N, C-alpha and C positions, 0 to 999 in steps of 0.2 A: 505493499500499500504503499502510494506516496505521499508528500508531507500536504499537500492540498486537500489530498481523501481524509485523510487522516483529521487533518482540521475542519473540516464539514463533517465528519463522522463523532465527532467530538464535541462540535458543537448540538447535535442533533441532543446527544447522550445529556448534557449540560442540562440542554434547555427541557428536557424532559424530566433531570433532577431534579430543577429548580437551585443549579448550583450557580449565583447572582456571580459570585468570582468570576467563576471559570467561561461561563458563560460574556461575560462582558470583556473579560480579553480576548476571546476566541471571536466575538464580534470587532472590535477593534482590529483583532491580526485579518478578517474579513475586510473589513474594510479597505484597511493601507493596502491590501492586493488589488482590491479594484482600483482603487484612486490609481494606483503603479500601474493597472492596467489599459484604465481612461488613459494615463496620460502617455504611457508607448505607442496606444492603439492595437493593440495585439495582447493575445495571452499570456500570464507569464509563467515564466520557467519556473521549474523546481528549484537552482540558482536563485533565481531572484526573490521567491518569497522565501528563499532562507534567509535572504539579505535584506526583508522586512521583519523578516522573525528577528535577529542580531540588532537591527537598531529600533525593534521594539522593547530590547531587553535591555539596549547599552541607555536608551532614554530614561526607563526605569532606575537601573542602577544610577547615575544620575542625579535622581530625583531621591533616591536613599539616601546618597551623602549629601544633599542640599537641604534636605528636609530634617533630619539627624542633626549638621553644625545648626540647624534654626532652635533647635529643641522641639519639633513635630512630632515626638515620634508616633503620635496616631498616624499620620499622615506617610510617613517609613515605612509601618506594618504593612501599612495596605501596598504599599507598592513593592513590598518585599513579596505579601503573597503571589501579586501580580509575578513578580519574577520566575519567582517558583514552579508558577505555572507556563512560564515561557519557554522556563528552562527544559521542560520536556519535550519541545518539541526543534532543540537544539542536537546537531551532534554530543557524544560525551569529547571532556576537554582535554587535550595533554596535560600532560605533568609525569613530575619527575623525571625514571628514565626517559618514555617515550619523549618527552620534550627535550629533552639532551643528547638523545641519538640525533631528530627531526633540525635542532641547531647543528650539529658536529655535521650533520649531511649538508645542508644550506651553506655552511663556513667554505666546508670541501666545494662542492657546486659553483661558489661566486669567487672561491679565492682570495675570501676576504683576510687582510692580512691584518687591522688595527682598524679600530674605532670608526673613523673614514668612511670605512665598506660598512659600516651598521646599515645603512638605509638598504644595500643589495640585500643584505642577509633576510633583513625582516621584511621586502616585500616578497624573496625565495618562501619562507615558510608562513606568513600570511596565505598566499596564491596555493601553496600546496595544504592546508592545513584548515580551508575555508571556514570558520566558524566552529572553532574546534579550538583555537587561541587567541587568550586575553592580551592584546596591545601593549598594557601598562606594564603588565609583569613580562611578558618576551621581551620587552624592551631594557628592562632593567637586566634579565637574567644573560642578555644578547649582549649589552654593555660592558657586564661582568667579565661574561667569555671573551671579548675580543680584548679588555684592559690587560688582562693578565695573562 
């Protein structure tokens, strides 16, 4: 089952179960995908739909940080609940040894020698592992690897 079918199936299930939070998140995803489809004037591909989910998850993460900094834990908790649901539609993240191996492979592939090559390494990893890597964490790890 592809991502769009899964979202549609889960949307119907959430509607029947009267799960307001899940229903709201899935409705928002469907709307964002439909807006992209109208903008592109063609059906949205799975990769583009994944980009929509990634963008929505990033927005939730940024909102959580801002609400927490402002002392609005009630709003941060709501955003956190939505983020948990969005993460169900993302591929499993790269972590630990798998991430280290991906960084090593990208460094070897790009021929990176130092921090000045960080952009090429980052781009290679982000393209190869779309949706599985957090940019901020990856940036810090790659910077440390290239500096040392």
